[in-house]
C-alpha positions as CSV (number, residue, x, y, z in Angstrom):
1,M,177.3,152.7,19.8
2,K,176.7,149.1,20.8
3,G,176.0,146.3,18.2
4,T,172.9,146.4,16.1
5,H,172.0,142.7,16.1
6,L,169.4,141.2,18.4
7,G,170.0,138.1,20.5
8,E,167.0,135.7,21.0
9,F,166.3,137.0,24.5
10,E,166.6,140.6,23.4
11,E,164.1,139.9,20.5
12,I,161.7,138.4,23.0
13,I,162.0,141.4,25.3
14,L,161.3,143.8,22.5
15,L,158.3,141.8,21.2
16,T,156.9,141.6,24.7
17,I,157.4,145.3,25.4
18,A,155.6,146.1,22.1
19,S,152.7,143.8,23.0
20,L,152.3,145.4,26.5
21,V,152.0,148.8,25.0
22,D,151.8,151.3,27.9
23,N,152.2,148.8,30.7
24,A,155.7,147.6,29.8
25,Y,157.7,147.6,33.1
26,G,160.1,145.1,34.5
27,L,157.8,142.8,36.4
28,A,155.1,142.9,33.7
29,I,157.7,142.0,31.1
30,K,159.0,139.1,33.2
31,K,155.5,137.7,33.8
32,E,154.4,138.0,30.1
33,I,157.6,136.2,28.9
34,E,157.1,133.4,31.4
35,A,153.4,133.0,30.5
36,E,154.0,133.0,26.8
37,S,157.3,131.0,26.7
38,N,156.8,128.6,29.6
39,R,160.3,129.4,30.7
40,T,161.6,131.0,34.0
41,V,163.1,134.4,33.7
42,T,164.7,136.4,36.5
43,I,163.9,140.1,36.9
44,S,167.6,140.9,36.8
45,A,167.8,139.3,33.4
46,V,164.9,141.4,32.2
47,H,166.5,144.6,33.6
48,A,169.9,143.7,32.1
49,A,168.4,143.1,28.7
50,C,166.4,146.3,28.9
51,N,169.5,148.3,29.8
52,R,171.4,146.7,26.8
53,L,168.6,147.5,24.4
54,E,168.4,151.0,25.7
55,D,172.1,151.4,25.2
56,K,171.7,150.1,21.6
57,G,168.9,152.7,21.0
58,F,166.2,150.0,20.6
59,L,164.3,151.0,23.7
60,K,163.4,154.3,25.3
61,S,162.1,154.6,28.9
62,H,160.5,157.0,31.3
63,F,159.2,156.9,34.8
64,G,155.5,156.7,35.6
65,D,153.8,158.4,38.4
66,K,154.5,157.6,42.0
67,S,152.2,155.0,43.5
68,E,151.2,154.5,47.2
69,H,150.7,150.8,46.2
70,R,154.4,150.7,45.4
71,G,155.5,152.6,48.5
72,G,155.9,155.9,46.6
73,K,158.1,154.3,44.0
74,R,157.7,154.9,40.3
75,K,157.7,152.3,37.6
76,K,160.3,152.5,34.8
77,L,158.2,152.1,31.6
78,Y,159.6,151.0,28.3
79,Q,158.7,151.6,24.7
80,V,160.2,150.2,21.6
81,S,162.0,153.0,19.7
82,Q,161.8,153.5,15.9
83,K,165.3,151.9,15.7
84,G,164.0,148.9,17.8
85,Q,161.0,148.5,15.5
86,Q,163.3,148.4,12.5
87,A,165.5,145.8,14.3
88,L,162.5,143.6,14.9
89,R,161.4,143.9,11.3
90,D,164.8,143.0,10.1
91,A,165.0,140.0,12.4
92,R,161.5,138.8,11.3
93,D,162.5,139.3,7.6
94,L,165.7,137.3,8.0
95,R,163.9,134.5,9.7
96,L,161.2,134.4,7.1
97,R,163.8,134.4,4.3
98,L,165.6,131.5,5.9
99,W,162.4,129.5,6.6
100,N,161.3,130.0,3.0
101,K,164.7,128.6,1.7
102,I,164.1,125.3,3.5
103,P,162.9,122.6,1.1
104,R,159.8,120.8,2.1
105,T,161.7,117.6,2.1
106,S,164.1,118.8,4.8
107,F,161.5,118.1,7.6
108,D,159.9,115.0,6.2
109,S,160.5,112.0,8.4
């Protein structure tokens, strides 16, 4: 089994997939990340991250129906697994604990 920790981009991918619900496929994930983060993302980076997350057990996928609009191809749709949901909760909790430990004076100018 691969590692259980999330990198920043993996966390963003999981959060994006969760927010897209039933429409989480490569190009939609890419567009949503770019719209929300104002950063450029390649489709190959999205696919690579999704493959890693699937290998870790954080994502599950299935193929949608064939579409004439897509030349008879099917979309690979992603869903955050229970293990992925727990990894997101753990990442959120860790971040909140660390933020809460920062004294107010740390950011005063």
